[in-house]
N, C-alpha and C positions, 0 to 999 in steps of 0.2 A: 419758329417760336423764339429762338435765341440765335445770336450772331457769334461768329468765331473772330477772336481778336487776340493776336499775339499768343495763340495757343491757350487762351483763357475763354471760359465761358461767360459771356457778358449779357445780362437780361436787360432789353430795353424797358424803360420804365417812365411814363409820363406822370404818374400819381406818386408823389414821394412817400406818402403815408402807407398807401397799398404795398408800394415796393418794400418798404421796410418790414411790413407784416410778412410779405412773402420771403424776404431774406432771412427773418428771424425764425420762420417756420422750417426753412431749409437748413439753417444752422443747427436747430434742435435735432432735426431728423439726422443729420450727418453725425452729431455728437452721439445720439443714441445708437446708430448704426456702428460707428467706430468703437463705441464703448463695448458693444457685443462682440465685435470682432476681437478685440483685446482680451475680453473675458473668456472667449471660446478657445483662444490660443493658449491662455494660462491653464484653462481647464484640461486641455490636452497634455500640457506639460505635467500638470499635477497627476493626471492619470498614469502617465509613463513613470513618473517618480514612485507612485503608489505600487505600480506592477513591479518595478524593479526591486522595491523594498520588501514585497511579498515573496518574490522568488528568492532573493539573497537570504532573507531571515529563515525561511522554510528550509533552504539547503543547510544553512549553519546550525539550525536548532533541531528540528524534528528528524530530518533525515540523518544528519551526522550522529546525533545523540542515540537515535534508535540503533543504528548499526554498532555504535560503541556498546549500547546494551547487550545486543545479541552476541557480540564477541566475548563479553564477559561471562555471559550464560553458558556458551559454548565452552569456554576455558574451564569453568566450574564443572561442567558435565564430564569433560575429559578427565579432570582430576579425580572425580568421584568413581569413574570407571576404572581407573588404575587402582584405587583403594579397594574397590569391590573384588577385584581379581586377586588382590593380595590376601583377602580373607572373605571368601564367599559365605554370606550369611543373610538373614531376612532384613535386618535393620539396613545393612549396606544396600540391599536391593530396593527397599522402600526409598531410601535417600536417592538413590539413583533415579528411580521413576519420578520422585518429586521434582528433581532437578530437570529431568527430560521434559516435564510439563511446563517448567518455567522457561526452558530453551525454546520450546514450541510457542509458547505465549509471546516471546520477544520476536520470533520470526514472524509470526502471524500478523503483528502490528506493523510490519513493514510492507505488507502486500498491496497497500494502496499506492506506494510510489515504486512500481516495478519500471524503472527507467535507468539508463546508463549502464555501469559496469555489471549490475546483477543480471541484466538481459544480454549485453554485448558479450560477456565472458562466460555465459552460460551458469553463472553462479547459483541462480535460482533453481536449476535442475540439480546441481551438485548438493544443494542443501536440502531440497524438498521435491522429490520426484515421485510420482504415483503412476502405476502401482509398483510397490516393492516386489522384487522376484525372490521368494524364499527358496526355490529351488537352486538358484545360483549360490546363495548364501551357504545353504546346507552342503552342496557339493564341495565348496572350499573347506568348510569346517571338517567334514568327513574325509577329505582326500589327504594327499601328501604334497600336493603342489599348490602354492609355492611352499617351500620348506618353512620359511619364516613369513608369517602374515603381518604386514606392516602398513602404516599410512602410505608409503611410497609405492606399495604394490596396488593399493586401491586409487591411486592418484588419477590415472588415465583410464580406469576400468568403467565398467558399465554404471550408470548413475542409478539403475535399478537395484543395486546392491549396497548403497551408501546413503548417507544423509540421515535426517531425522527419521523418516520412515523405517530404515533398515535397523536403527537403534531401537525403535519401538518394537519391531519384530523380534529382537534378541532379548528384550528385558520385560516384555508384558506377555502373559499367557494368552492362548487362544480361549481359555475359559476363566472362570473366576478364581481358580486355584493357582496361586503364586508358587506354591510348592513345586509344581512342574518346571518352573523356570530354574528354581535352585537346583533341581535334580539334574537338568542337562548342563549346568555349569559345574557339577561335582562328579556325577557318575561317568564311568569309562574315561579315566584319567587323560588318556591322549586326546580324545575328542573334546573333552571338557577344556583342556588346556588350549586347544586351537580355537575353541568358541570364545574364550577369554582374550585370546590374541586378536580375534576378529573384532571383538567388541571394542577393545583399546585402539585398534587401528582405525576403526570407523568413527570413533569419537574424536581422535586426533585429527583425522581427516576433516571433520566438521569444523574444529578449531581453525585448522589452517585455512579453510575456505571462508570462515567468518573474518579472519585476519585479512584475507586477500581482498575481500569485499570493501572493508574499511579503508585499507591502504589504497585501493584503487581511487577512493575519493579524497583522502587527505594525506596520502603517503609522501607526496612530493609538491614541489611548487607548481607542477603541471598536472596535478590530480584533477579528478573530474569535477571537483567542487569549484575549481577556477573556471572551468568551462561553463558551469552552470551559473556562476555569480556574474560572469562576463558575457552572458547572453546578449546578442545585439550589438555587442562592442568588439572585443578581440576573440570571441569564441568561434572555434571552427566547427563546433557541434551544433550550436544554436546561433544561426546568423541573424536572428531577430529575437528580441525580448519575448514576443508573442509566441513564437515557436516553443520556447521553454514552458510557458504557461499552458499552451495547447497540450503539450506532452503530458504535464502533471495532471491537468483536470481530466484528460482522457483515461490516464491510469487510474484515478479515483473512480470514475464511472465504470471501468472494467472490473475493478474489485468488487464493486456492488453486483454488477451483472453475474460474476462468478458465484458470489454467496446465493443469489436469488436462484439461479438456474443450476449450477453444478453441485452446490453443497446442500441446497434444500430441494429444489425442484426435481432433479434427476433421482435421487434416492426416494423421495416420496411419490414419485409417479405423476407429479403434477403436468397437466396438459393432456391433449387428446391422445387416445389410444396408448397411454402410458401406464405402467403397474409399478407399485413400489418395489424397490430392490435394496434391501438393507446392506447388500455387500458393496454398494456405491458409496456408502458414508465414509467420510474422511476420517482417519485415525480410529479405525474400528477396533482394534485389539485394546487400546488404551482407553477406549470409551471417552475419547477427548474431543469428539466432533463439535458439540455445542460449545465448549470452551474456545475451540479454533475460531468459531464465527463470532462469538462475543469479542474476542481479541482482535479480529479483523475490523469489527465495527468500532472498538475503541481507538484502534489505530488510525482509522479513517477520520474519527471525530477530533482526535489530537492534531491530525494534519490540517483539518479545516480551521481549528482555533489557532494552530501553531503552538501548542503547549508542550514543553518538554522539561522533564525533572521538576515538575510542579511550578514552573514559571511560564507566563504567558507572554508571547511575543507577537509580532504583527502577522495575523492570519487572514484567511478569506473573510472571516467575520468582520475584522476591522476594515478591510478593503471595501466591503459592501457598505458598511456604515458611513465611511468616508465618501463614497460615491452617491450617498443619499438613498441607498436601497435598505434601509432599515427594516422595512417590513419583510423583505425577501430573507434577511439574515434571521429574523424572528421565526419565520416559517420553517427554515432549514433546521434550525435548532429544536423547534417543536417536533419536527418530523424524525429527527435523530432519536428524541426521547420515546416516540411512539414506537419506532422500529426496535429499540433496545427492550421495551416494556414487552412487545409481541414475542421476541425471541425468548425473553425470560419465562414466558408462559408455555414454551414447548417442554414437554416432559422429557427427563433424562432416562436412559441414553437415547441419543438419536436413532440409533439402530432399532430401537423398538417403537419410537414415536412415528417414524415413517410408516409403520404398519398400523398404528392405533391411535395416532393423534394428529391425523392429516389436517383437520380444521385449524388447529393453532399454526401449523406449518404454513397453510395456505394463507392465513391472516398475516403472518410475518412476511410472506412473500410479496403480498399486496402493499404492505407498509413500505417495504424496500423498494418496490416499483415506484411509489409516490416520491421517495427520496430521490431516486434515479431521475424522475421527471424534473424535479426542482433543480437538480444539478446540472443535467444535460441541456435543459431548455433555458430556465430562468437565470441561473447563476452563469452559465456559459454565455448568455447573451450580454449580461452586465460586464463580463470580463473580455468580451470580443472573441471568445474561444470557439474554435471549429471542432465539433465532435465528429470523430471519424468512426468508420465501421470496425467492430471487432467481432470475432467468431463467437464470442459468448453473448452477444446481444441479441436478445429475443424479441426486442420492441420494433 
């Protein structure tokens, strides 16, 4: 059909008009095809730029500012613990309990990005490990060793006797009577003094770990934030940009799995051959279980939007809209609203709701499952993210 001449394709043509029409068609075809190739290449470059901006701004905004917020809350809690032990009274206890809830809220809002130093340096366990071991705490308080209880003593000790759960054990009663907490901090002067020493040591240890977490990200020019921002470039942790994005989205999905299965499902006995167990409820003594879940969800939504300190930065919603997935962004935002509404309908406290309000818990679990589906399937597909297996994944 064609002849080779000087490495060019030359069409033989006896009819000039027909030949011109053929050549015109081929020219238009080539232009259209070449145009698509250029557009496709530019699209790929735009996508990489969008992903880079998403990773960078989430690191600089939501992650760093969340850790800064938690560090401040931990410092305030430590300060109030020192004041409380100087003058043990009801108002001091209430202020301490209120600040503990604020510190817990700040921590719960970070659980959707469990990556980097918080995992690598086991700081998540040092801050929030369950179950707490009351026997270990009481043995130290009632004993004579160490002679002086300090944060340095707790530094390398068991995580089951430190962190937010240990503080909760010390400052919240096992019943509704807060007077019992005041009594153990005042009666039997020697033991009471050691109990206050322990409280001050564990709150100081919490502040130390909160500072260590923030410093691991931004404490030096080689901090983890640089590895995060340079994903796919000079980062030794994330050799590709996609790897950083995969890690983040998988962490988001894992946090939802934990809420659905561990924080709601297990205590409520959802699933075959399971029965409700109120003892499995998180933050049982403080009755803070539902507040924990709500803060988990608010933290996850802030991460999705990349909203920090009332400012909106480039988030997953912006990426989806720029990628043309406007409807998916709308569905995810709508589903977040449905999840929050379902959780709000669960009666307080959760330790009672798991026994008497399982219908609302089941509804909330189903709404979370749908949000998970949107994130793990549709959003992950738009981002090119590979969802890995995690032990909490029940789907």
